C-alpha positions as semicolon CSV with decimal commas, in nm:
position;residue;x (nm);y (nm);z (nm)
1;M;0,000;0,000;0,000
2;A;0,130;0,348;-0,090
3;V;0,200;0,596;0,185
4;A;0,103;0,962;0,136
5;I;0,362;1,211;0,252
6;K;0,218;1,552;0,337
7;P;0,476;1,823;0,409
8;K;0,401;2,144;0,591
9;V;0,316;2,408;0,327
10;S;0,323;2,787;0,311
11;H;0,202;2,999;0,021
12;V;0,342;3,325;0,169
13;A;0,664;3,465;0,022
14;A;0,966;3,471;0,255
15;N;0,787;3,256;0,515
16;V;1,051;3,024;0,666
17;P;0,961;2,755;0,922
18;D;1,123;2,757;1,265
19;T;1,195;2,480;1,512
20;N;0,845;2,511;1,657
21;D;0,700;2,425;1,314
22;L;0,901;2,113;1,228
23;Q;1,023;1,802;1,406
24;A;1,366;1,654;1,324
25;G;1,349;1,500;0,976
26;E;1,023;1,672;0,886
27;F;1,019;1,901;0,584
28;A;0,825;2,202;0,464
29;I;0,763;2,366;0,128
30;N;0,713;2,734;0,051
31;T;0,527;2,743;-0,281
32;A;0,561;3,121;-0,325
33;D;0,942;3,102;-0,311
34;A;0,973;2,746;-0,448
35;K;1,194;2,646;-0,153
36;V;1,213;2,330;0,058
37;Y;1,328;2,327;0,421
38;V;1,410;2,047;0,665
39;R;1,486;2,034;1,036
40;D;1,812;1,844;1,075
41;A;1,933;1,623;1,361
42;S;2,103;1,925;1,524
43;N;1,768;2,107;1,537
44;N;1,858;2,357;1,263
45;I;1,617;2,460;0,990
46;V;1,806;2,407;0,665
47;E;1,706;2,517;0,314
48;V;1,769;2,206;0,104
49;A;1,627;2,315;-0,231
50;N;1,515;2,624;-0,415
51;K;1,422;2,725;-0,764
52;G;1,760;2,891;-0,803
53;V;1,833;3,176;-1,037
54;S;1,832;3,195;-1,414
55;E;2,156;3,222;-1,609
56;A;2,073;3,586;-1,688
57;E;2,024;3,667;-1,317
58;A;2,353;3,496;-1,228
59;T;2,537;3,687;-1,503
60;T;2,389;4,019;-1,390
61;K;2,484;3,955;-1,027
62;A;2,837;3,848;-1,126
63;T;2,878;4,162;-1,338
64;I;2,761;4,387;-1,055
65;M;2,999;4,216;-0,813
66;A;3,290;4,248;-1,059
67;I;3,219;4,620;-1,101
68;A;3,193;4,668;-0,725
69;L;3,524;4,489;-0,664
70;G;3,696;4,681;-0,944
């Protein structure tokens, strides 16, 4: 028989779970930010996945940093 896994979910941008929201090993998803969080064995909330940035965004950020550093 299949087991359904239901993570904690938030649809609010920049909403990050804290240790009161998750038990060790439990994970949560923020659909607005496309990020996944987990509470690790040391009781830290860790971001384990995100939608990342596009190549254009990465290039723009690298260019700005290069300009700033001279």
